[in-house]
PyMOL Python script that loads the backbone (N, CA, C, O; Angstrom):
from pymol import cmd

cmd.read_pdbstr("""\
ATOM      1  N   MET A   1      33.626  88.279  51.813  1.00  0.00           N
ATOM      2  CA  MET A   1      33.435  87.067  52.507  1.00  0.00           C
ATOM      3  C   MET A   1      33.686  85.847  52.028  1.00  0.00           C
ATOM      4  O   MET A   1      34.475  85.055  52.543  1.00  0.00           O
ATOM      5  N   ILE A   2      32.973  85.635  50.944  1.00  0.00           N
ATOM      6  CA  ILE A   2      33.417  84.649  49.747  1.00  0.00           C
ATOM      7  C   ILE A   2      34.994  84.083  49.800  1.00  0.00           C
ATOM      8  O   ILE A   2      35.337  82.911  49.949  1.00  0.00           O
ATOM      9  N   LEU A   3      35.658  84.994  49.671  1.00  0.00           N
ATOM     10  CA  LEU A   3      37.308  85.133  49.421  1.00  0.00           C
ATOM     11  C   LEU A   3      38.117  85.263  50.603  1.00  0.00           C
ATOM     12  O   LEU A   3      39.220  84.717  50.570  1.00  0.00           O
ATOM     13  N   GLU A   4      37.729  85.968  51.781  1.00  0.00           N
ATOM     14  CA  GLU A   4      38.269  85.785  53.135  1.00  0.00           C
ATOM     15  C   GLU A   4      37.591  84.615  53.849  1.00  0.00           C
ATOM     16  O   GLU A   4      38.361  83.847  54.425  1.00  0.00           O
ATOM     17  N   GLY A   5      36.280  84.344  53.912  1.00  0.00           N
ATOM     18  CA  GLY A   5      35.721  83.478  54.573  1.00  0.00           C
ATOM     19  C   GLY A   5      35.808  82.277  54.293  1.00  0.00           C
ATOM     20  O   GLY A   5      35.992  81.419  55.157  1.00  0.00           O
ATOM     21  N   TYR A   6      35.689  82.019  53.019  1.00  0.00           N
ATOM     22  CA  TYR A   6      35.697  80.927  52.447  1.00  0.00           C
ATOM     23  C   TYR A   6      36.816  80.374  51.830  1.00  0.00           C
ATOM     24  O   TYR A   6      37.307  79.283  52.118  1.00  0.00           O
ATOM     25  N   GLY A   7      37.170  81.071  51.058  1.00  0.00           N
ATOM     26  CA  GLY A   7      38.267  80.829  50.023  1.00  0.00           C
ATOM     27  C   GLY A   7      39.760  80.371  50.808  1.00  0.00           C
ATOM     28  O   GLY A   7      40.377  79.308  50.735  1.00  0.00           O
ATOM     29  N   LYS A   8      40.073  81.672  51.606  1.00  0.00           N
ATOM     30  CA  LYS A   8      41.452  81.624  52.046  1.00  0.00           C
ATOM     31  C   LYS A   8      41.555  80.833  53.483  1.00  0.00           C
ATOM     32  O   LYS A   8      42.615  80.283  53.780  1.00  0.00           O
ATOM     33  N   VAL A   9      40.609  80.798  54.220  1.00  0.00           N
ATOM     34  CA  VAL A   9      40.406  80.223  55.835  1.00  0.00           C
ATOM     35  C   VAL A   9      39.996  78.335  55.455  1.00  0.00           C
ATOM     36  O   VAL A   9      40.581  77.365  55.937  1.00  0.00           O
ATOM     37  N   LEU A  10      38.994  78.325  54.602  1.00  0.00           N
ATOM     38  CA  LEU A  10      39.138  76.639  54.130  1.00  0.00           C
ATOM     39  C   LEU A  10      39.730  75.974  53.578  1.00  0.00           C
ATOM     40  O   LEU A  10      39.642  74.751  53.686  1.00  0.00           O
ATOM     41  N   SER A  11      40.593  76.633  52.742  1.00  0.00           N
ATOM     42  CA  SER A  11      41.533  76.078  51.800  1.00  0.00           C
ATOM     43  C   SER A  11      43.124  76.292  52.339  1.00  0.00           C
ATOM     44  O   SER A  11      44.024  76.358  51.501  1.00  0.00           O
ATOM     45  N   ARG A  12      43.341  76.368  53.402  1.00  0.00           N
ATOM     46  CA  ARG A  12      44.850  76.366  53.939  1.00  0.00           C
ATOM     47  C   ARG A  12      44.943  74.913  54.319  1.00  0.00           C
ATOM     48  O   ARG A  12      44.055  74.085  54.524  1.00  0.00           O
ATOM     49  N   GLU A  13      46.299  74.820  54.359  1.00  0.00           N
ATOM     50  CA  GLU A  13      47.226  73.547  54.331  1.00  0.00           C
ATOM     51  C   GLU A  13      47.137  72.864  55.762  1.00  0.00           C
ATOM     52  O   GLU A  13      46.729  73.378  56.803  1.00  0.00           O
ATOM     53  N   ASN A  14      47.535  71.809  55.592  1.00  0.00           N
ATOM     54  CA  ASN A  14      47.710  71.533  56.890  1.00  0.00           C
ATOM     55  C   ASN A  14      46.663  71.008  58.140  1.00  0.00           C
ATOM     56  O   ASN A  14      46.967  70.507  59.222  1.00  0.00           O
ATOM     57  N   LEU A  15      45.631  71.242  57.708  1.00  0.00           N
ATOM     58  CA  LEU A  15      44.407  70.827  58.470  1.00  0.00           C
ATOM     59  C   LEU A  15      43.388  70.189  57.329  1.00  0.00           C
ATOM     60  O   LEU A  15      43.157  70.824  56.300  1.00  0.00           O
ATOM     61  N   PRO A  16      42.881  69.083  57.541  1.00  0.00           N
ATOM     62  CA  PRO A  16      42.078  68.369  56.778  1.00  0.00           C
ATOM     63  C   PRO A  16      40.805  69.166  56.546  1.00  0.00           C
ATOM     64  O   PRO A  16      40.441  69.828  57.518  1.00  0.00           O
ATOM     65  N   LEU A  17      40.063  69.234  55.461  1.00  0.00           N
ATOM     66  CA  LEU A  17      38.939  70.361  55.606  1.00  0.00           C
ATOM     67  C   LEU A  17      37.786  69.722  56.780  1.00  0.00           C
ATOM     68  O   LEU A  17      37.291  70.455  57.636  1.00  0.00           O
ATOM     69  N   ILE A  18      37.455  68.252  56.666  1.00  0.00           N
ATOM     70  CA  ILE A  18      36.597  67.719  58.013  1.00  0.00           C
ATOM     71  C   ILE A  18      36.881  68.229  58.887  1.00  0.00           C
ATOM     72  O   ILE A  18      36.018  68.857  59.499  1.00  0.00           O
ATOM     73  N   THR A  19      38.245  68.196  59.361  1.00  0.00           N
ATOM     74  CA  THR A  19      38.577  68.437  61.014  1.00  0.00           C
ATOM     75  C   THR A  19      38.381  70.199  61.126  1.00  0.00           C
ATOM     76  O   THR A  19      38.113  70.728  62.205  1.00  0.00           O
ATOM     77  N   ARG A  20      38.539  70.901  59.994  1.00  0.00           N
ATOM     78  CA  ARG A  20      38.238  72.204  59.798  1.00  0.00           C
ATOM     79  C   ARG A  20      37.030  72.778  60.037  1.00  0.00           C
ATOM     80  O   ARG A  20      36.708  73.767  60.695  1.00  0.00           O
ATOM     81  N   GLU A  21      36.354  71.915  59.328  1.00  0.00           N
ATOM     82  CA  GLU A  21      34.846  72.367  59.474  1.00  0.00           C
ATOM     83  C   GLU A  21      33.777  71.497  60.859  1.00  0.00           C
ATOM     84  O   GLU A  21      32.591  71.727  61.095  1.00  0.00           O
ATOM     85  N   LEU A  22      34.616  70.577  61.514  1.00  0.00           N
ATOM     86  CA  LEU A  22      33.719  69.954  62.420  1.00  0.00           C
ATOM     87  C   LEU A  22      34.364  70.962  63.774  1.00  0.00           C
ATOM     88  O   LEU A  22      33.788  71.008  64.861  1.00  0.00           O
ATOM     89  N   SER A  23      35.576  71.689  63.489  1.00  0.00           N
ATOM     90  CA  SER A  23      35.873  72.515  64.325  1.00  0.00           C
ATOM     91  C   SER A  23      35.166  74.013  64.783  1.00  0.00           C
ATOM     92  O   SER A  23      34.914  74.605  65.832  1.00  0.00           O
ATOM     93  N   ILE A  24      35.051  74.178  63.676  1.00  0.00           N
ATOM     94  CA  ILE A  24      33.775  75.388  63.544  1.00  0.00           C
ATOM     95  C   ILE A  24      32.798  74.976  64.049  1.00  0.00           C
ATOM     96  O   ILE A  24      32.296  75.579  64.997  1.00  0.00           O
ATOM     97  N   VAL A  25      32.182  73.658  63.475  1.00  0.00           N
ATOM     98  CA  VAL A  25      31.051  73.300  64.029  1.00  0.00           C
ATOM     99  C   VAL A  25      31.151  73.497  65.892  1.00  0.00           C
ATOM    100  O   VAL A  25      30.295  74.199  66.429  1.00  0.00           O
ATOM    101  N   ALA A  26      32.056  72.940  66.606  1.00  0.00           N
ATOM    102  CA  ALA A  26      32.079  72.696  67.707  1.00  0.00           C
ATOM    103  C   ALA A  26      32.115  74.146  68.353  1.00  0.00           C
ATOM    104  O   ALA A  26      31.495  74.434  69.377  1.00  0.00           O
ATOM    105  N   PHE A  27      33.179  75.317  67.399  1.00  0.00           N
ATOM    106  CA  PHE A  27      32.945  76.714  67.938  1.00  0.00           C
ATOM    107  C   PHE A  27      31.553  77.225  68.041  1.00  0.00           C
ATOM    108  O   PHE A  27      31.181  77.891  69.008  1.00  0.00           O
ATOM    109  N   LEU A  28      30.792  76.916  67.052  1.00  0.00           N
ATOM    110  CA  LEU A  28      29.787  77.771  66.816  1.00  0.00           C
ATOM    111  C   LEU A  28      28.476  77.054  67.849  1.00  0.00           C
ATOM    112  O   LEU A  28      27.567  77.760  68.286  1.00  0.00           O
ATOM    113  N   THR A  29      28.558  75.763  68.094  1.00  0.00           N
ATOM    114  CA  THR A  29      27.628  75.129  69.230  1.00  0.00           C
ATOM    115  C   THR A  29      27.938  75.979  70.373  1.00  0.00           C
ATOM    116  O   THR A  29      27.059  76.431  71.107  1.00  0.00           O
ATOM    117  N   MET A  30      29.327  76.225  70.545  1.00  0.00           N
ATOM    118  CA  MET A  30      29.598  76.966  71.877  1.00  0.00           C
ATOM    119  C   MET A  30      28.858  78.232  72.043  1.00  0.00           C
ATOM    120  O   MET A  30      28.164  78.664  72.963  1.00  0.00           O
ATOM    121  N   GLU A  31      29.215  78.721  70.855  1.00  0.00           N
ATOM    122  CA  GLU A  31      28.480  80.358  70.663  1.00  0.00           C
ATOM    123  C   GLU A  31      26.944  80.370  70.260  1.00  0.00           C
ATOM    124  O   GLU A  31      26.445  81.416  69.845  1.00  0.00           O
ATOM    125  N   ASN A  32      26.387  79.504  70.351  1.00  0.00           N
ATOM    126  CA  ASN A  32      24.957  79.127  69.426  1.00  0.00           C
ATOM    127  C   ASN A  32      24.723  80.164  68.470  1.00  0.00           C
ATOM    128  O   ASN A  32      23.657  80.778  68.488  1.00  0.00           O
ATOM    129  N   ARG A  33      25.500  80.382  67.751  1.00  0.00           N
ATOM    130  CA  ARG A  33      25.196  81.144  66.518  1.00  0.00           C
ATOM    131  C   ARG A  33      24.641  80.038  65.384  1.00  0.00           C
ATOM    132  O   ARG A  33      25.224  79.417  64.495  1.00  0.00           O
ATOM    133  N   VAL A  34      23.268  80.080  65.820  1.00  0.00           N
ATOM    134  CA  VAL A  34      22.293  78.939  64.858  1.00  0.00           C
ATOM    135  C   VAL A  34      22.574  79.103  62.994  1.00  0.00           C
ATOM    136  O   VAL A  34      23.001  78.132  62.370  1.00  0.00           O
ATOM    137  N   ARG A  35      22.393  79.891  62.578  1.00  0.00           N
ATOM    138  CA  ARG A  35      22.383  80.558  61.520  1.00  0.00           C
ATOM    139  C   ARG A  35      23.841  79.587  60.780  1.00  0.00           C
ATOM    140  O   ARG A  35      23.833  78.656  59.975  1.00  0.00           O
ATOM    141  N   GLN A  36      25.021  80.318  61.491  1.00  0.00           N
ATOM    142  CA  GLN A  36      26.254  79.919  60.819  1.00  0.00           C
ATOM    143  C   GLN A  36      26.245  78.458  61.222  1.00  0.00           C
ATOM    144  O   GLN A  36      26.407  77.693  60.272  1.00  0.00           O
ATOM    145  N   LEU A  37      26.111  77.957  62.278  1.00  0.00           N
ATOM    146  CA  LEU A  37      25.791  76.354  62.839  1.00  0.00           C
ATOM    147  C   LEU A  37      25.387  75.387  61.749  1.00  0.00           C
ATOM    148  O   LEU A  37      26.045  74.442  61.316  1.00  0.00           O
ATOM    149  N   HIS A  38      24.024  75.851  61.337  1.00  0.00           N
ATOM    150  CA  HIS A  38      23.301  75.203  60.272  1.00  0.00           C
ATOM    151  C   HIS A  38      24.163  74.794  58.838  1.00  0.00           C
ATOM    152  O   HIS A  38      24.163  73.756  58.175  1.00  0.00           O
ATOM    153  N   SER A  39      24.871  76.050  58.677  1.00  0.00           N
ATOM    154  CA  SER A  39      25.665  75.969  57.345  1.00  0.00           C
ATOM    155  C   SER A  39      26.501  75.314  57.556  1.00  0.00           C
ATOM    156  O   SER A  39      26.705  74.530  56.629  1.00  0.00           O
ATOM    157  N   HIS A  40      27.487  75.166  58.784  1.00  0.00           N
ATOM    158  CA  HIS A  40      28.754  74.348  58.949  1.00  0.00           C
ATOM    159  C   HIS A  40      28.392  72.677  59.064  1.00  0.00           C
ATOM    160  O   HIS A  40      28.843  71.798  58.330  1.00  0.00           O
ATOM    161  N   ILE A  41      27.702  72.552  59.893  1.00  0.00           N
ATOM    162  CA  ILE A  41      27.008  71.596  59.620  1.00  0.00           C
ATOM    163  C   ILE A  41      26.794  70.779  58.585  1.00  0.00           C
ATOM    164  O   ILE A  41      27.338  69.675  58.534  1.00  0.00           O
ATOM    165  N   LEU A  42      25.950  71.241  57.609  1.00  0.00           N
ATOM    166  CA  LEU A  42      25.910  70.819  56.124  1.00  0.00           C
ATOM    167  C   LEU A  42      27.017  71.241  55.622  1.00  0.00           C
ATOM    168  O   LEU A  42      27.246  70.680  54.551  1.00  0.00           O
ATOM    169  N   GLY A  43      27.859  72.038  55.949  1.00  0.00           N
ATOM    170  CA  GLY A  43      29.354  71.983  54.942  1.00  0.00           C
ATOM    171  C   GLY A  43      30.022  70.646  55.481  1.00  0.00           C
ATOM    172  O   GLY A  43      30.346  69.731  54.724  1.00  0.00           O
ATOM    173  N   ALA A  44      30.192  70.619  56.805  1.00  0.00           N
ATOM    174  CA  ALA A  44      30.974  69.110  57.392  1.00  0.00           C
ATOM    175  C   ALA A  44      30.095  67.604  56.603  1.00  0.00           C
ATOM    176  O   ALA A  44      30.707  66.573  56.325  1.00  0.00           O
ATOM    177  N   LEU A  45      28.865  67.763  56.402  1.00  0.00           N
ATOM    178  CA  LEU A  45      28.494  66.663  55.985  1.00  0.00           C
ATOM    179  C   LEU A  45      28.906  66.467  54.430  1.00  0.00           C
ATOM    180  O   LEU A  45      29.172  65.399  53.878  1.00  0.00           O
ATOM    181  N   ASN A  46      28.893  67.567  53.948  1.00  0.00           N
ATOM    182  CA  ASN A  46      29.243  67.649  52.173  1.00  0.00           C
ATOM    183  C   ASN A  46      30.616  67.609  52.196  1.00  0.00           C
ATOM    184  O   ASN A  46      31.035  67.579  51.039  1.00  0.00           O
ATOM    185  N   VAL A  47      31.402  67.598  52.922  1.00  0.00           N
ATOM    186  CA  VAL A  47      33.089  67.127  52.692  1.00  0.00           C
ATOM    187  C   VAL A  47      33.372  65.970  53.196  1.00  0.00           C
ATOM    188  O   VAL A  47      34.492  65.582  53.527  1.00  0.00           O
ATOM    189  N   GLY A  48      32.148  65.266  53.283  1.00  0.00           N
ATOM    190  CA  GLY A  48      32.886  64.121  53.911  1.00  0.00           C
ATOM    191  C   GLY A  48      32.412  63.714  55.853  1.00  0.00           C
ATOM    192  O   GLY A  48      32.465  62.533  56.194  1.00  0.00           O
ATOM    193  N   ALA A  49      32.178  64.318  56.441  1.00  0.00           N
ATOM    194  CA  ALA A  49      32.099  63.838  57.744  1.00  0.00           C
ATOM    195  C   ALA A  49      30.749  62.943  57.716  1.00  0.00           C
ATOM    196  O   ALA A  49      29.813  63.226  56.969  1.00  0.00           O
ATOM    197  N   SER A  50      30.737  61.957  58.505  1.00  0.00           N
ATOM    198  CA  SER A  50      29.437  61.318  58.928  1.00  0.00           C
ATOM    199  C   SER A  50      28.489  61.967  59.972  1.00  0.00           C
ATOM    200  O   SER A  50      28.825  62.664  60.929  1.00  0.00           O
ATOM    201  N   GLU A  51      27.386  61.645  59.642  1.00  0.00           N
ATOM    202  CA  GLU A  51      26.650  62.205  60.413  1.00  0.00           C
ATOM    203  C   GLU A  51      26.748  62.198  61.878  1.00  0.00           C
ATOM    204  O   GLU A  51      26.676  63.145  62.661  1.00  0.00           O
ATOM    205  N   ALA A  52      26.992  60.478  62.177  1.00  0.00           N
ATOM    206  CA  ALA A  52      27.580  59.988  63.437  1.00  0.00           C
ATOM    207  C   ALA A  52      28.871  60.703  64.014  1.00  0.00           C
ATOM    208  O   ALA A  52      29.183  60.681  65.205  1.00  0.00           O
ATOM    209  N   LEU A  53      29.646  61.400  62.914  1.00  0.00           N
ATOM    210  CA  LEU A  53      30.863  61.908  63.759  1.00  0.00           C
ATOM    211  C   LEU A  53      30.277  63.245  64.049  1.00  0.00           C
ATOM    212  O   LEU A  53      30.406  63.519  65.242  1.00  0.00           O
ATOM    213  N   VAL A  54      29.728  64.089  63.416  1.00  0.00           N
ATOM    214  CA  VAL A  54      29.088  65.369  63.970  1.00  0.00           C
ATOM    215  C   VAL A  54      28.241  65.327  64.877  1.00  0.00           C
ATOM    216  O   VAL A  54      28.120  66.271  65.657  1.00  0.00           O
ATOM    217  N   LYS A  55      27.658  64.476  64.938  1.00  0.00           N
ATOM    218  CA  LYS A  55      26.644  64.441  66.585  1.00  0.00           C
ATOM    219  C   LYS A  55      27.940  63.917  67.504  1.00  0.00           C
ATOM    220  O   LYS A  55      28.020  64.569  68.545  1.00  0.00           O
ATOM    221  N   SER A  56      28.568  63.294  67.418  1.00  0.00           N
ATOM    222  CA  SER A  56      29.905  63.216  68.109  1.00  0.00           C
ATOM    223  C   SER A  56      30.547  64.148  68.849  1.00  0.00           C
ATOM    224  O   SER A  56      30.682  64.012  70.065  1.00  0.00           O
ATOM    225  N   VAL A  57      31.013  65.207  68.168  1.00  0.00           N
ATOM    226  CA  VAL A  57      31.176  66.318  68.398  1.00  0.00           C
ATOM    227  C   VAL A  57      30.606  67.418  69.013  1.00  0.00           C
ATOM    228  O   VAL A  57      31.201  68.265  69.678  1.00  0.00           O
ATOM    229  N   VAL A  58      29.206  67.357  68.714  1.00  0.00           N
ATOM    230  CA  VAL A  58      28.243  68.120  69.558  1.00  0.00           C
ATOM    231  C   VAL A  58      28.102  67.395  70.870  1.00  0.00           C
ATOM    232  O   VAL A  58      27.879  68.041  71.894  1.00  0.00           O
ATOM    233  N   ASP A  59      28.217  66.112  70.891  1.00  0.00           N
ATOM    234  CA  ASP A  59      27.757  65.322  71.842  1.00  0.00           C
ATOM    235  C   ASP A  59      28.852  65.621  73.228  1.00  0.00           C
ATOM    236  O   ASP A  59      28.582  65.936  74.387  1.00  0.00           O
ATOM    237  N   ASP A  60      30.099  65.387  72.587  1.00  0.00           N
ATOM    238  CA  ASP A  60      31.414  65.698  73.090  1.00  0.00           C
ATOM    239  C   ASP A  60      31.293  67.122  73.899  1.00  0.00           C
ATOM    240  O   ASP A  60      31.937  67.338  74.925  1.00  0.00           O
ATOM    241  N   LEU A  61      30.308  68.148  73.257  1.00  0.00           N
ATOM    242  CA  LEU A  61      30.182  69.543  74.143  1.00  0.00           C
ATOM    243  C   LEU A  61      29.384  69.288  75.243  1.00  0.00           C
ATOM    244  O   LEU A  61      29.655  69.617  76.398  1.00  0.00           O
ATOM    245  N   GLY A  62      28.288  68.634  74.832  1.00  0.00           N
ATOM    246  CA  GLY A  62      26.979  68.355  75.825  1.00  0.00           C
ATOM    247  C   GLY A  62      26.745  69.848  76.514  1.00  0.00           C
ATOM    248  O   GLY A  62      27.126  70.952  76.126  1.00  0.00           O
ATOM    249  N   SER A  63      26.044  69.500  77.574  1.00  0.00           N
ATOM    250  CA  SER A  63      25.855  70.621  78.719  1.00  0.00           C
ATOM    251  C   SER A  63      26.817  72.124  78.571  1.00  0.00           C
ATOM    252  O   SER A  63      26.430  73.285  78.703  1.00  0.00           O
ATOM    253  N   SER A  64      27.833  71.736  78.335  1.00  0.00           N
ATOM    254  CA  SER A  64      29.000  72.667  78.462  1.00  0.00           C
ATOM    255  C   SER A  64      28.611  73.804  77.221  1.00  0.00           C
ATOM    256  O   SER A  64      28.993  74.958  77.417  1.00  0.00           O
ATOM    257  N   ALA A  65      28.066  73.585  76.296  1.00  0.00           N
ATOM    258  CA  ALA A  65      27.417  74.383  75.208  1.00  0.00           C
ATOM    259  C   ALA A  65      26.415  75.459  75.283  1.00  0.00           C
ATOM    260  O   ALA A  65      26.368  76.572  74.758  1.00  0.00           O
ATOM    261  N   GLY A  66      25.259  74.532  76.445  1.00  0.00           N
ATOM    262  CA  GLY A  66      24.211  75.892  77.007  1.00  0.00           C
ATOM    263  C   GLY A  66      23.291  75.513  75.858  1.00  0.00           C
ATOM    264  O   GLY A  66      23.101  74.483  75.211  1.00  0.00           O
ATOM    265  N   ASP A  67      22.902  76.475  75.855  1.00  0.00           N
ATOM    266  CA  ASP A  67      21.533  76.314  74.372  1.00  0.00           C
ATOM    267  C   ASP A  67      22.030  76.042  72.966  1.00  0.00           C
ATOM    268  O   ASP A  67      21.290  75.463  72.171  1.00  0.00           O
ATOM    269  N   GLY A  68      23.230  76.426  72.627  1.00  0.00           N
ATOM    270  CA  GLY A  68      23.994  75.871  71.714  1.00  0.00           C
ATOM    271  C   GLY A  68      23.752  74.138  71.463  1.00  0.00           C
ATOM    272  O   GLY A  68      23.332  73.587  70.445  1.00  0.00           O
ATOM    273  N   TYR A  69      24.064  73.681  72.422  1.00  0.00           N
ATOM    274  CA  TYR A  69      23.754  71.635  72.337  1.00  0.00           C
ATOM    275  C   TYR A  69      22.251  71.890  71.755  1.00  0.00           C
ATOM    276  O   TYR A  69      22.094  71.604  70.569  1.00  0.00           O
ATOM    277  N   ASN A  70      21.465  72.249  72.262  1.00  0.00           N
ATOM    278  CA  ASN A  70      20.441  71.812  71.740  1.00  0.00           C
ATOM    279  C   ASN A  70      20.004  72.400  70.372  1.00  0.00           C
ATOM    280  O   ASN A  70      19.226  71.899  69.560  1.00  0.00           O
ATOM    281  N   SER A  71      20.684  73.583  70.298  1.00  0.00           N
ATOM    282  CA  SER A  71      20.478  74.290  68.541  1.00  0.00           C
ATOM    283  C   SER A  71      20.873  73.015  67.641  1.00  0.00           C
ATOM    284  O   SER A  71      20.336  72.446  66.691  1.00  0.00           O
ATOM    285  N   ALA A  72      22.061  72.828  68.375  1.00  0.00           N
ATOM    286  CA  ALA A  72      22.688  71.746  66.902  1.00  0.00           C
ATOM    287  C   ALA A  72      22.131  70.460  67.298  1.00  0.00           C
ATOM    288  O   ALA A  72      22.388  69.608  66.448  1.00  0.00           O
ATOM    289  N   LEU A  73      21.560  70.079  68.138  1.00  0.00           N
ATOM    290  CA  LEU A  73      20.730  68.839  68.151  1.00  0.00           C
ATOM    291  C   LEU A  73      19.771  68.898  67.199  1.00  0.00           C
ATOM    292  O   LEU A  73      19.691  68.025  66.335  1.00  0.00           O
ATOM    293  N   GLN A  74      18.791  70.125  67.269  1.00  0.00           N
ATOM    294  CA  GLN A  74      17.621  70.247  66.264  1.00  0.00           C
ATOM    295  C   GLN A  74      18.011  70.511  64.849  1.00  0.00           C
ATOM    296  O   GLN A  74      17.256  70.226  63.919  1.00  0.00           O
ATOM    297  N   ILE A  75      19.177  71.052  64.680  1.00  0.00           N
ATOM    298  CA  ILE A  75      19.598  71.224  63.267  1.00  0.00           C
ATOM    299  C   ILE A  75      19.969  69.899  63.314  1.00  0.00           C
ATOM    300  O   ILE A  75      19.061  69.235  62.814  1.00  0.00           O
ATOM    301  N   LEU A  76      20.817  69.255  63.656  1.00  0.00           N
ATOM    302  CA  LEU A  76      20.763  67.756  63.002  1.00  0.00           C
ATOM    303  C   LEU A  76      19.895  66.750  62.582  1.00  0.00           C
ATOM    304  O   LEU A  76      19.933  66.035  61.581  1.00  0.00           O
ATOM    305  N   ASP A  77      18.770  66.835  63.905  1.00  0.00           N
ATOM    306  CA  ASP A  77      17.187  66.296  63.504  1.00  0.00           C
ATOM    307  C   ASP A  77      16.823  66.882  61.821  1.00  0.00           C
ATOM    308  O   ASP A  77      16.240  66.055  61.119  1.00  0.00           O
ATOM    309  N   LYS A  78      16.999  67.637  61.463  1.00  0.00           N
ATOM    310  CA  LYS A  78      16.298  68.395  60.260  1.00  0.00           C
ATOM    311  C   LYS A  78      17.115  68.032  59.343  1.00  0.00           C
ATOM    312  O   LYS A  78      16.540  67.632  58.331  1.00  0.00           O
ATOM    313  N   VAL A  79      18.679  68.011  59.291  1.00  0.00           N
ATOM    314  CA  VAL A  79      19.448  67.664  58.419  1.00  0.00           C
ATOM    315  C   VAL A  79      19.554  66.259  57.864  1.00  0.00           C
ATOM    316  O   VAL A  79      20.162  65.868  56.867  1.00  0.00           O
ATOM    317  N   LYS A  80      18.826  65.595  58.736  1.00  0.00           N
ATOM    318  CA  LYS A  80      19.284  63.813  58.474  1.00  0.00           C
ATOM    319  C   LYS A  80      19.311  63.573  57.466  1.00  0.00           C
ATOM    320  O   LYS A  80      18.473  64.027  56.686  1.00  0.00           O
ATOM    321  N   VAL A  81      20.466  62.614  57.019  1.00  0.00           N
ATOM    322  CA  VAL A  81      21.035  62.067  55.711  1.00  0.00           C
ATOM    323  C   VAL A  81      20.049  61.247  55.598  1.00  0.00           C
ATOM    324  O   VAL A  81      19.648  60.676  56.612  1.00  0.00           O
ATOM    325  N   LYS A  82      19.518  61.036  54.504  1.00  0.00           N
ATOM    326  CA  LYS A  82      18.260  60.330  54.010  1.00  0.00           C
ATOM    327  C   LYS A  82      19.239  58.941  52.969  1.00  0.00           C
ATOM    328  O   LYS A  82      20.027  59.123  52.041  1.00  0.00           O
ATOM    329  N   ALA A  83      18.884  57.934  53.451  1.00  0.00           N
ATOM    330  CA  ALA A  83      19.759  56.612  52.834  1.00  0.00           C
ATOM    331  C   ALA A  83      19.075  56.283  52.004  1.00  0.00           C
ATOM    332  O   ALA A  83      19.377  55.318  51.301  1.00  0.00           O
TER     333      ALA A  83
END
""", "prot")
cmd.dss("prot")
cmd.show_as("cartoon", "prot")
cmd.util.cbc("prot")
cmd.orient("prot")
């Protein structure tokens, strides 16, 4: 998993890492994959995405994501960046 999932996928060229993480956040929100979503929201923040940008991606999906939308909002509330 480390080599395939993180090493090969996240290190591919042509798509910036922030964009890649935000795309994964969007997919996981739609699928309501809470554990993975939590990790990738943190990942997006750790590679430089602002909290506002991550929230914007989640908000753009809105109710079309069903329960995933609420899950993502709860995760974002828990991981708020402390300034």
